[in-house]
C-alpha positions in Angstrom: -34.4 -21.1 42.6 -37.3 -19.6 44.3 -39.5 -17.4 42.1 -43.1 -16.4 41.4 -45.0 -17.2 38.3 -47.4 -14.7 36.8 -49.2 -14.1 33.6 -46.2 -12.1 32.4 -43.7 -14.9 33.2 -41.1 -15.7 35.8 -40.3 -13.2 38.6 -37.5 -13.8 41.2 -38.5 -13.4 44.8 -37.1 -10.4 46.7 -34.7 -12.7 48.7 -33.3 -14.1 45.4 -33.0 -10.6 43.9 -31.1 -9.5 47.0 -28.6 -12.4 46.5 -28.1 -11.5 42.9 -27.5 -7.9 43.7 -25.2 -8.8 46.6 -22.6 -10.6 44.5 -21.6 -7.6 42.3 -21.9 -5.2 45.3 -19.4 -7.3 47.4 -17.0 -7.5 44.4 -17.2 -3.7 44.3 -16.4 -3.5 48.0 -13.1 -5.2 47.5 -12.1 -4.2 44.0 -13.3 -0.6 43.4 -10.7 2.0 44.1 -11.5 5.3 45.7 -11.8 7.7 42.8 -12.8 10.8 44.7 -10.4 12.4 47.2 -13.4 14.0 48.8 -14.3 10.5 50.0 -10.9 10.1 51.6 -10.4 13.4 53.3 -14.0 14.4 54.2 -15.3 11.1 55.4 -12.7 8.3 55.9 -10.3 10.6 57.7 -12.8 12.0 60.2 -14.0 8.4 60.8 -10.4 7.3 61.4 -9.9 10.2 63.8 -13.1 9.2 65.8 -12.0 5.6 66.0 -8.2 5.6 66.3 -7.2 9.3 66.7 -5.0 11.1 64.2 -6.1 11.7 60.6 -6.6 14.7 58.4 -9.1 17.5 58.9 -10.4 19.6 56.0 -11.6 23.2 56.4 -15.2 22.0 56.1 -14.8 20.3 59.6 -13.4 23.4 61.2 -15.8 24.7 63.9 -15.6 28.0 62.1 -17.5 26.6 59.1 -19.0 23.3 60.3 -20.2 22.2 56.8 -20.0 18.5 57.5 -21.9 16.4 60.0 -20.3 14.0 62.4 -23.6 12.3 62.8 -23.2 11.0 59.2 -19.8 9.7 60.1 -21.0 8.0 63.3 -23.8 6.1 61.5 -21.2 4.4 59.3 -18.8 3.8 62.2 -21.3 2.3 64.5 -20.6 -1.3 63.5 -16.9 -0.7 64.1 -17.6 0.9 67.5 -19.7 -2.2 68.4 -17.1 -4.7 67.3 -14.0 -2.7 68.6 -11.9 -3.8 65.6 -8.2 -3.0 66.0 -7.0 -3.9 62.6 -7.6 -0.8 60.6 -7.4 -2.4 57.2 -10.1 -5.0 58.2 -12.2 -2.1 59.6 -12.0 -0.3 56.3 -13.2 -3.2 54.2 -15.8 -4.2 56.8 -17.4 -0.8 56.4 -17.3 -1.2 52.6 -19.0 -4.6 52.9 -21.7 -3.2 55.1 -22.3 -0.3 52.6 -22.5 -2.8 49.7 -25.0 -5.1 51.6 -27.2 -2.1 52.6 -27.2 -0.9 49.0 -28.2 -4.4 47.8 -31.1 -4.4 50.3 -32.3 -1.0 49.1 -32.1 -2.2 45.5 -34.1 -5.3 46.4 -36.8 -3.1 48.0 -36.9 -0.9 45.0 -37.2 -4.0 42.7 -40.1 -5.3 44.8 -41.9 -1.9 44.4 -41.3 -1.9 40.7 -42.8 -5.4 40.4 -45.9 -4.4 42.4 -46.5 -1.2 40.5 -45.3 -1.9 37.0 -45.4 -5.7 36.6 -42.9 -8.5 36.3 -41.5 -7.6 32.8 -40.3 -4.2 33.9 -39.2 -5.6 37.3 -37.0 -8.3 35.7 -35.3 -5.9 33.4 -34.8 -3.3 36.2 -33.2 -6.0 38.3 -30.8 -7.0 35.5 -29.9 -3.4 34.8 -29.2 -2.6 38.5 -27.2 -5.8 39.0 -25.1 -5.2 35.9 -24.6 -1.5 36.2 -21.0 -0.3 36.5 -22.2 2.9 38.0 -23.9 1.0 40.8 -20.8 -1.2 41.2 -18.8 2.0 41.8 -21.3 3.8 44.0 -22.4 1.1 46.3 -19.3 0.8 48.5 -18.5 4.5 48.4 -18.4 6.3 51.7 -20.0 9.4 50.2 -23.3 11.3 51.0 -24.3 11.0 47.3 -24.2 7.2 47.7 -26.0 7.4 51.0 -28.7 9.5 49.3 -28.8 7.1 46.4 -29.8 4.3 48.7 -32.4 6.4 50.5 -33.6 7.6 47.1 -34.4 4.0 46.1 -36.3 3.6 49.4 -38.2 6.8 48.8 -39.1 5.9 45.2 -40.0 2.3 46.1 -42.3 3.5 48.9 -43.8 6.0 46.6 -44.5 3.4 43.9 -46.3 1.3 46.6 -48.2 4.3 47.9 -46.4 4.2 51.2 -46.2 8.0 51.4 -45.1 8.3 55.0 -42.1 6.1 54.3 -41.2 8.0 51.2 -41.4 11.4 53.0 -39.2 10.1 55.8 -36.6 8.6 53.5 -36.3 11.9 51.6 -35.9 13.7 54.9 -33.1 11.4 56.1 -31.4 11.6 52.7 -31.4 15.4 52.6 -30.6 16.1 56.2 -28.1 13.3 57.0 -26.7 12.8 53.5 -26.8 15.2 50.7 -29.1 18.3 51.2 -29.6 18.8 47.4 -31.1 15.3 47.1 -34.3 16.9 48.4 -35.2 17.8 44.8 -36.1 14.1 44.3 -38.9 14.6 46.8 -40.6 17.2 44.5 -42.5 14.6 42.5 -43.6 12.8 45.7 -44.8 16.1 47.1 -46.7 16.9 43.9 -48.4 13.5 43.9 -49.4 13.6 47.6 -50.6 17.2 47.6 -52.0 17.8 44.2 -53.1 14.3 42.9 -54.0 12.6 46.1 -55.2 15.8 47.8 -53.6 15.0 51.1 -51.7 18.2 52.0 -52.1 17.7 55.8 -50.5 14.3 55.6 -47.6 15.7 53.7 -47.1 18.7 56.0 -47.5 16.6 59.2 -44.9 14.0 58.1 -42.5 16.6 56.9 -42.6 18.1 60.4 -42.3 14.8 62.1 -39.4 13.7 59.8 -37.6 17.0 60.3 -37.8 16.8 64.1 -36.9 13.1 64.3 -33.8 13.6 62.1 -32.6 17.1 62.9 -32.8 16.9 66.7 -30.3 14.1 67.1 -28.2 15.4 64.3 -27.9 18.9 65.9 -27.2 17.2 69.3 -24.4 15.1 67.9 -22.8 17.9 65.9 -23.1 20.5 68.7 -21.1 18.2 71.0 -18.4 17.6 68.4 -18.2 21.2 67.2 -18.6 22.8 70.6 -21.5 25.0 69.5 -25.0 24.6 68.1 -24.7 23.4 64.5 -27.1 22.3 61.8 -24.6 21.1 59.2 -27.1 20.7 56.2 -28.2 24.3 56.6 -24.6 25.5 56.7 -23.6 23.7 53.5 -26.6 25.0 51.6 -25.9 28.6 52.8 -22.3 28.2 51.8 -23.1 27.0 48.3 -25.6 29.7 47.8 -24.0 32.7 49.6 -20.5 31.6 50.4 -17.4 33.3 49.0 -16.2 30.4 47.0 -19.5 28.6 46.7 -19.8 25.5 44.5 -17.1 26.9 42.1 -14.4 26.9 44.7 -12.4 24.0 43.3 -13.3 24.6 39.6 -16.1 23.3 37.5 -16.7 21.1 34.5 -19.1 21.8 31.6 -22.2 19.9 30.7 -20.2 17.4 28.7 -18.8 16.1 32.0 -22.2 14.8 32.9 -22.8 13.3 29.5 -19.4 11.6 29.3 -19.5 10.1 32.8 -23.1 9.0 32.2 -22.1 7.1 29.1 -19.0 5.7 30.7 -20.8 4.3 33.8 -24.3 3.5 32.4 -23.5 3.4 28.7 -26.7 2.7 26.6 -29.0 2.9 29.7 -27.9 6.5 30.2 -28.7 7.5 26.6 -32.0 5.7 26.7 -32.9 7.3 30.1 -32.3 10.8 28.7 -34.8 9.9 26.0 -37.3 8.4 28.5 -39.5 11.6 29.0 -40.0 11.8 25.2 -40.5 8.1 24.9 -43.2 8.1 27.6 -45.0 10.9 25.9 -45.0 8.9 22.6 -46.4 5.9 24.5 -49.1 7.7 26.4 -50.3 10.0 23.7 -51.9 8.2 20.7 -52.7 11.6 19.3 -49.1 11.9 18.1 -50.0 9.4 15.4 -52.6 11.9 14.1 -50.0 14.6 14.0 -47.8 12.4 11.9 -50.7 11.6 9.7 -51.4 15.3 9.0 -47.7 15.9 8.4 -47.6 13.3 5.7 -50.8 14.5 4.1 -49.4 18.0 3.9 -46.0 16.8 2.6 -47.6 14.6 -0.1 -50.0 17.4 -1.2 -47.1 19.9 -1.5 -45.1 17.4 -3.6 -48.1 17.0 -5.9 -48.9 13.4 -5.1 -52.3 12.5 -3.7 -55.0 10.0 -4.3 -54.0 6.4 -3.5 -50.8 7.3 -1.6 -52.7 9.5 0.9 -55.4 6.9 1.3 -52.9 4.1 1.7 -50.9 6.1 4.3 -54.1 6.9 6.2 -55.0 3.3 6.3 -51.6 2.3 7.6 -51.5 4.9 10.3 -55.1 4.2 11.4 -54.3 0.5 11.5 -51.2 1.1 13.6 -52.9 3.4 16.0 -54.5 0.5 17.7 -51.0 -0.8 18.5 -49.6 2.4 19.8 -48.6 1.7 23.5 -50.7 4.7 24.7 -53.8 3.3 23.0 -54.1 0.3 25.2 -50.9 -1.5 26.1 -50.1 1.0 28.9 -53.2 1.8 30.8 -51.6 3.7 33.7 -50.0 6.5 31.8 -49.8 8.7 34.8 -47.6 6.2 36.6 -45.1 6.4 33.8 -45.1 10.1 33.8 -44.4 10.0 37.5 -41.4 7.8 37.0 -39.7 10.2 34.7 -40.4 13.3 36.8 -37.3 12.9 39.0 -35.3 12.4 35.9 -36.6 15.6 34.3 -36.1 17.6 37.5 -32.6 16.3 37.9 -31.7 17.2 34.3 -33.2 20.7 34.6 -31.4 21.5 37.8 -28.0 19.9 37.3 -27.6 19.9 33.6 -27.9 23.7 33.7 -25.2 24.0 36.4 -21.5 23.4 36.0 -20.3 20.3 37.8 -18.4 21.1 40.9 -14.9 19.7 41.2 -13.8 19.1 44.8 -10.2 19.4 44.0 -8.5 20.5 40.7 -6.2 17.5 40.8 -9.0 15.0 41.0 -9.0 12.7 38.0 -11.8 10.5 39.0 -15.4 11.7 39.4 -17.5 8.8 38.3 -19.6 8.6 41.4 -21.7 11.7 40.9 -23.8 10.1 38.2 -24.9 7.3 40.4 -27.4 9.5 42.3 -30.2 8.4 40.0 -29.5 4.8 39.0 -32.9 3.5 39.9 -34.7 6.1 37.8 -32.2 5.5 35.0 -32.8 1.7 35.1 -36.6 2.1 35.1 -36.7 4.9 32.6 -34.6 3.0 30.1 -37.4 0.4 30.1 -39.6 2.9 28.3 -37.1 3.9 25.8 -35.7 0.6 24.5 -37.8 -2.5 25.1 -41.2 -1.0 24.3 -41.2 2.4 22.7 -38.3 1.9 20.2 -39.3 -1.6 19.4 -42.9 -0.6 18.6 -41.9 2.3 16.5 -39.3 0.2 14.6 -42.1 -2.3 13.8 -44.2 0.6 12.5 -41.3 1.9 10.3 -40.7 -1.7 9.0 -44.4 -2.0 8.0 -44.5 1.4 6.3 -41.3 0.7 4.5 -42.6 -2.6 3.3 -45.8 -1.2 1.7 -45.3 2.3 0.8 -42.7 4.7 2.2 -39.5 3.6 0.4 -41.1 3.6 -3.1 -42.8 7.0 -2.3 -39.6 8.8 -1.3 -37.5 7.4 -4.1 -40.2 8.4 -6.7 -40.4 11.9 -5.2 -36.6 12.3 -5.6 -36.0 13.1 -1.9 -34.3 9.9 -0.9 -31.4 11.9 0.6 -33.8 13.3 3.1 -36.2 10.6 4.0 -34.7 7.4 2.4 -35.0 4.1 4.1 -31.4 4.2 5.1 -31.7 7.6 6.9 -34.8 6.6 8.7 -33.4 3.3 10.0 -30.1 4.9 11.0 -31.9 7.5 13.0 -33.7 4.8 14.8 -30.6 2.7 15.3 -31.1 0.2 12.5 -28.7 0.2 9.6 -29.7 -1.0 6.1 -29.9 -4.8 6.3 -31.8 -7.7 4.8 -35.5 -8.0 5.8 -35.1 -11.1 7.8 -32.1 -9.7 9.7 -33.9 -6.4 10.3 -37.0 -8.1 11.7 -34.8 -10.3 13.9 -33.1 -7.1 15.2 -36.4 -5.4 15.9 -38.0 -8.4 17.6 -34.9 -9.0 19.8 -34.1 -5.3 20.6 -34.7 -5.5 24.3 -32.4 -8.5 24.7 -29.7 -7.0 22.4 -29.9 -3.8 24.4 -29.4 -5.6 27.7 -26.5 -7.7 26.3 -24.7 -4.6 25.0 -25.3 -2.9 28.4 -23.9 -5.8 30.4 -20.8 -6.2 28.2 -20.0 -2.5 28.3 -20.5 -2.4 32.0 -18.2 -5.4 32.5 -15.6 -3.8 30.2 -15.7 -0.6 32.1 -15.4 -2.3 35.5 -12.4 -4.3 34.3 -10.7 -1.2 32.8 -11.1 0.7 36.1 -9.6 -2.1 38.1 -6.7 -2.7 35.8 -5.9 0.9 35.1 -6.5 2.6 38.5 -6.2 -0.1 41.1 -2.5 0.4 41.8 -2.7 3.1 44.6 -4.8 0.9 46.9 -2.5 -2.1 46.2 0.6 0.0 47.0 -0.8 1.4 50.3 -2.0 -2.1 51.3 1.6 -3.3 51.0 2.5 -1.1 53.9 0.7 -3.7 56.1 2.6 -6.6 54.5 5.0 -8.7 56.5 7.9 -7.5 54.3 7.4 -3.9 55.2 6.5 -4.3 58.9 9.3 -6.7 59.6 11.8 -4.3 57.9 10.7 -1.3 60.1 10.8 -3.5 63.2 14.5 -3.9 62.6 15.0 -0.2 63.5 13.4 0.2 67.0 14.9 3.7 67.2 12.5 4.8 64.6 9.5 6.0 66.7 7.7 7.7 63.8 7.4 6.4 60.2 6.7 9.1 57.7 5.1 8.1 54.4 5.4 11.0 52.0 3.4 11.9 48.9 3.7 14.7 46.4 1.6 15.1 43.3 -0.3 11.8 44.2 -1.8 13.2 47.4 -5.3 12.9 46.0 -5.0 9.1 45.5 -4.3 8.4 49.2 -7.0 5.9 50.2 -7.1 7.0 53.9 -5.2 6.5 57.1 -6.9 3.1 57.5 -4.2 1.8 55.2 -1.4 2.9 57.6 -0.5 0.0 60.0 -0.8 1.9 63.3 -0.5 5.4 64.8 3.3 5.2 64.5 2.8 5.8 60.8 1.9 9.2 59.4 1.2 10.5 55.9 3.1 13.7 55.0 2.7 16.1 52.1 5.6 17.2 49.9 5.3 20.4 47.9 4.2 19.8 44.3 2.7 21.8 41.4 -0.7 21.7 43.2 -1.2 25.1 44.7 -4.5 24.7 46.5 -5.1 24.1 50.2 -4.2 20.6 51.4 -5.9 19.1 54.5 -4.3 19.6 57.9 -3.9 17.2 60.8 -6.5 17.0 63.6 -5.4 18.6 66.9 -4.1 16.1 69.5 -6.3 17.7 72.3 -9.1 15.6 73.8 -11.7 18.0 72.3 -9.9 18.1 69.0 -13.0 18.3 66.8 -14.1 21.5 68.6 -10.7 23.2 68.4 -10.4 25.8 65.7 -7.4 24.9 63.6 -4.7 27.4 62.6 -3.8 28.0 59.0 -7.2 27.0 57.6 -9.2 29.0 55.0 -12.4 28.6 52.9 -10.9 30.1 49.7 -8.6 27.2 48.7 -5.5 29.3 49.3 -2.3 27.4 49.6 -1.1 26.7 53.1 2.7 26.2 53.1 2.5 24.8 56.7 1.3 21.5 55.3 4.6 20.7 53.6 7.1 18.2 55.0 10.9 17.9 54.4 11.9 15.3 51.9 14.9 14.2 53.8 12.7 13.1 56.8 10.6 10.8 54.7 11.0 7.1 55.4 8.8 6.0 52.5 7.5 7.8 49.5 4.6 7.0 47.2 4.7 8.3 43.6 3.5 7.8 40.1 6.7 7.5 38.0 5.7 9.5 34.9 8.2 10.5 32.2 7.2 14.2 32.4 8.8 16.1 35.2 8.9 19.5 36.8 11.2 21.1 39.4 8.7 20.2 42.1 7.7 16.9 40.7 10.9 14.9 39.8 11.2 11.2 39.1 12.1 10.2 42.6 12.7 6.6 41.6 15.6 7.7 39.4 17.5 8.9 42.4 18.8 5.4 43.2 21.4 6.8 45.7 18.6 8.1 47.9 15.6 5.9 47.1 15.0 2.1 46.7 11.9 0.8 44.9 10.1 -1.6 47.3 6.8 -2.1 45.5 5.7 -1.2 42.0 2.3 -1.6 40.3 1.2 -0.6 36.8 -1.0 2.5 36.6 -2.7 3.8 33.4 -0.9 6.6 31.7 -3.9 8.5 30.4 -1.9 10.9 28.2 -0.3 8.2 26.2 -3.3 5.9 26.0 -6.2 5.8 23.5 -9.4 7.4 24.9 -11.6 4.5 24.0 -9.4 1.7 25.3 -8.5 3.5 28.5 -12.2 3.8 29.3 -13.3 0.3 28.2 -11.3 -2.9 28.4 -11.1 -4.9 25.2 -9.1 -8.1 25.3 -5.9 -8.0 23.2 -6.7 -4.5 21.8 -6.4 -2.7 25.1 -2.9 -3.9 25.6 -1.9 -2.4 22.2 -3.5 1.0 22.7 -2.8 1.7 26.3 0.4 2.5 28.2 1.2 2.2 31.8 3.6 3.9 34.3 4.8 2.5 37.6 3.0 3.4 40.8 5.9 2.9 43.3 6.6 2.7 47.0 10.1 3.9 47.6 12.3 3.4 50.7 14.7 6.0 52.0 18.1 4.3 52.0 19.7 7.1 54.1 17.2 6.7 57.0 17.3 2.9 57.2 21.0 2.3 57.8 22.3 -0.2 60.3 
C-alpha cells in the first residue's frame, strides 16, 4: 500500500485515503435510508419532474415564493441528463453513488490539508474518524443542501489550512449561494484570518465579488427561466426565514437537546470531545493555566492550615510538569489550533441558541443536520482526547502518586477532592496502578476503538430498524408486481396510496414508470401535503392552486381509498378513525410484501439507537411495513 514515511510515522497517500473513504461512502449510497422527507419532496421530486415529468411540488417551488433553486437540482441531475438513463431506480442510485464519491474526494482533499498543516499524527486520526463516522455515512449520499455545503465546507477548510485563500472564499460562496445560505457563517473565521491576521482586505473583497458574480449570475439565469421571473433563491429563503410569516418555526421546533442527542447518536464520543475542544485548546496553548492551579492549591492549603512541605512539594510538581504542558513546547503553532475551533465555536453560538427547525411535524428522522460540521468535529476531537486529556491524566497520576491522595484524605475532604472523584471526572475510574497507566497511555487508541464500534452499531441499527420503506417501494419494480399489473391491460393508471406513512416515501424514482402515481389518503396529519406539478410545458413557472406558506391543510390533496390499487402502510397496533390497520381488512386488501420496521414506542431507547448482538433482539419490537394489493380492483 502506497504511503509516505515521516518523522511522525506512516501516512497514507491521498489516493489511498480516497479509496479508504470511498468504501463506506458507497455502502451508505446503497444502504442508508432517506430519513428526511424534505430530501424527498424538495429535491428528489423536482429532479424527477425535470427528468421524467410528474412528481410532487412543494410550496417552496411555487413561483409565488421561489425559495428553492433549480440550479441546485440541475447540478445533481447533469450526469443523468448526459447518460439519458431510462430506468428510474438505476438513476436514483447512480446519483447517490456520485454524491458518495464526490464526498470522498472532498474528504481526501481535507485530509491532505490536515497533513500539510498539522502533521501526520493528526491527519491519520482525522482520516480514521472521517471514514468511521456514522454521521458521514448518513450525510454523504443525501441529496440535501446541508450535505452539499458539508462537502464544500471541507474544501473551504482544506484550502484555508493550506493558505489557498481564493479557493476557500470561492468554496464558501458556492456553498452558501447554491447550497445552504446559512453555511456562510463558516466563512467568518476565514474572513477574519485574511482581513485581520494576514492584512489582505483587498484580496478578500475582490474574491468575494468575483465569486458572487460567477455563482449568482448563472444561478439567477437558470431560476429565472424555470420560475418565469427574475429570482435569486438564496436571498428569498433568507428573507423568508427572517421576515416570513411562518419563518423557521413553521413546522415546529425542537429544543437544544435535539442537537445534543443527535450529535451523540451519530458522532458519539467525537461529538462530546469536539464540544470540549475549545476549552482543551486553551489548556494546551496557555501554560499560564498551570500557574493559576498552583495559586489555587496554595490558597486552599493555607486556608486548611497546612503549609510548609506540602506547599513546597506541590510547587515542585507543578513547576516540573509545566515543561510538559502542550502549550509550553509541544504545540508551537497555537494560533493554528485556535483557528480550527473557531468554526465550531461560531456554529455552537448561532445554532445552539436557536431551536432546531422541523421540516414536517411527522418527520421521525433528522440525523443529517448534525453532519454539517464533521470535518471540524473530527479535527477538534484530536485536541480533546489524544493529547489534552492524555497529558492531564498523566499529570493527575503523578500528583496522586506523590502527594494529592494523602493530602486530601488527611484534610478530611476526600468526598470533595478524593482520588476517585478526580479520576471519574477525567474519565478514569478507580483501578490498579498498572491498569490505570495502561488506560492513560492508550487513551487515543481506546477512544478511536470505542468511536468505531459505536458508529458501526449505529449504522447497523438504522439499517435494520428503518430500512423497510425503501425495500417495500423497491418491490414495486420487481417482476412479481410488474407481471401482475400487466395481466390487466385495462388498468391505465396504477395508484399507490399512502396515509400516515407519507413522509417515508423515498421519491417517484421508485415508481416503475409514469403510469404509476403516488396518492395521499387522509390521516391524522393536518399540515399541508405537497401537490402535483402541472402538466403544462412550462409547469415550473405555473402558479399552482391550493398552495399556501402557512402549512395549512389542503383537502384537495386527498385521494379516495376505493380507487387505490396498492397501499403502503406501517401496521401498528394503535389505530385511529383515520389511521386503521388496513391489513386487517382481508376482504379488501391482500398483503403482497412485508418487511420488519422498528416500533419505537415499544422498544428500549438504547437498543433502538444502537445495535448490540443478542441484546437488541430482546429489547426491541418490530411492526410490519406492508405493501397491500386491492383485491376489488384486480379481478379477472
